[in-house]
N, C-alpha and C positions, 0 to 999 in steps of 0.2 A: 393813208390808212393803215392800221397796226396789224400785228400778227392775227389777233382775234377776229379781226373782221375779214382778213383775206384767207385765213386757213379753210380750206374745203370740208374739213371734219367739223370744225365749229358751225360753218354755214349749214351743215347737212343736220348736225345734232342739235342745235340750238333751240328750235321749237320744242323738243322733246324735255331737253333740260329746263327750259323755261317752265314748261307745264309743270314738271314734278315741283319745282321751287314755287310756283304759286300754289299748288295744290298743299303742301306742306308748310307754307310760310306763314308766319315768319320765323318758323321754328327750325328750319332745315337749310343746309346750304348744298349745291349741286357743284361739283368739280368735275372737268373734263381735262385729262392728262395725256400727254404725248409720252408712250413707252419708249420710243426711240431716242428721244432727247432726255427723258427722264425730267420734262418741264411741265407746268401748269399752263394747259391752253386758254381755259376760260373758267370763270367762277360766277356763279349766280347765288345771290344772297349770301356772301361770306360770313361766317362766323368767327374768322380769324383774320389777320392782315394779309394772308397770301394773296396773290395776284398773278395774272398771266406772265408768265416768263421765270416765276420763282421755282427752285427746285421741287420735284414732286417726291422725290426719295422714296420710290415705289419698290424698291428691292428687285430681284430677279423674278420675273414672270415664269421663266421655265421651271422654277422649283414649287409652284403652285400645284395643289392637289388636282389632278386631270378628272377624277371623279366629279369634281364641283361642277363642271360643265360651264365653266367661266364667269359663274355668279358665287359670290362669297359673302357670308354673313345671313342675318345680322349679327355684329359683333361689336364689342364695347370699345370706345376710345374716351380720352379724359382731355378736357381743355384746361389750359394753365389754371384759369379761375376756379377750377374744381367741377366744373359742369360735366356731366356724363353724355356722351353720344351714343346713340345706336346707328352703325354704319352697315352699307351695304357696297359692294364693289363689283363692277362688271367688266370683264375684258371683252372689247368689240373688235372683231377680227374682219379682216378684208376678204376679198373673193378667193385669195389663196391660202387663207387659215393663219395669216400672220397677225399678231396683234396691232391694231391700228389706233386704238384710243382705250383708255381705262375710264370709266364713268363711276363715280363715287358721290353716294348721297349720305350726308351725315345730319341725322335728325337730334336736335337738342332734346334730352328728356325731362328737363326741368319742369315744363308746364305739366307733363303727366305726372311727375313725382309728386308735384304738389297737389295736383287733383286727387291722386292716390291717398296722400296724408289727410286731406279733408275728409275723403269718403271713409278711410279708417277711423278718424274721430268718431264720426257720426255711428258707425257700426260698433265702437267700443261696448264692453259689456256695461249694462245698466246696473243700477240698484235694485235689489229685490222688491217685488210689488208688495204694497201694504195690503195683505190679503182681506183684513177686515173691510177695507173700502168696496171689496168684490164679492163679500159672502152671498149677497142678494142679486147679483147682477148675473142672471142665468144666460143672458144673450151673450156676455163675454165668456162664459163656460163653454157655450156652442162655438162661438169663435177659436177659442183656444183649442178644443179638442178637434175640431176640423182642421185647423190650421196645422195642428200636430200630426194628423194623418196625411194631409197633403204633402208635408216635409218628408214623413217616413217611407211613403210609397213612390215619390218623386212624381206625381202627376196631379194636374189641378183637379179640383172635385168634379167637373163636367166629364173628365175622362177616366174616373174611377172604375174600375171594374164591379161587378154585383158582390164579389167576396169583399172588396175594399169597403163599399158601402155597408154592407151588412156588419162587419165589424165595427164600423164607426157608429152605426145606429145602436149597435149593442152597448158600446161605450158611452154614449149619451144616455142610454137607458139606465145603464149602472149608475150614472151621475144625477139621476132623479130629473133630469130635464123633462121628459115628457109628462111628468106630474103637474108642468105648467100649463095652463088652458091653452095659451097662445104658441107653445112650443112648436107643433108640428108646422104651422106656416111658416115661421122663422127657419126651422131646419130645411124646409122644402126649399126655401130661397137660398140658403147656404150651399146647398147640395146641387142646386140646379135640376131637380127633378120633380114630379108631380107628387101631390098628397097621397095619391093611392100608391105609389111607388115607397113612399115613407110607411105609410101604414102597413103593407105587406112587409118590408124589411122588418119592421118593430115587431109583427107578430112571428115572423120565422126567427128572430132574435131570441123572443121570450119562450117560443116553443124549443128551441135548441137549449137556452138556459135553464129550463125547467128540470127538476130532479125526476129522476125515473121513480114510478111507484115503488113503494117496499113489497118484495115477494110475499105472498101468503104464507102463513105456517102450513105446513105439510099436515094432512089430516093425522089423528092420533091412532 
């Protein structure tokens, strides 16, 4: 038997280390270090050529920040091929509080960075919309106005306050949307409210927007 199989720390921690490696695999390695000998005890899914018995090069554990409570990271490391890793390290102590092992998890960020690049490309600014194609599309104007209000208030339409909906209906009315015969059912669906609610908000918006009557001239 080799040291990896006989060391009681490896036997005790192997299920945990293997579980983490399986969860994050194949993009992460899990390394168990011996702080006493500064040697690698075991490696699960290695990202480098390190193997049990190789130097750990941990440095002095006594100089670590005690406020971290023995868990450090995530911090960045680089591989020789340029890949970036997000790493965490945990000092595992025995019953007397002495460092018994150091567990390190190194996650290869390459798949995440590639996915982020793809998403960024899809989210890149688009060309301006050819407005002549949308001049008669009142349904799209409703979607644009509702969508802009949703983004501005930070709530989906079904969770808007009455004040939010009132401002939205007023904006749609200024855009002449309600001059279209089928507009109210469409707006009702977009806001997730009843027709009576839309009619009530529209009446209130128009009453608020109506100019005050001019004062009568005082009698001569």
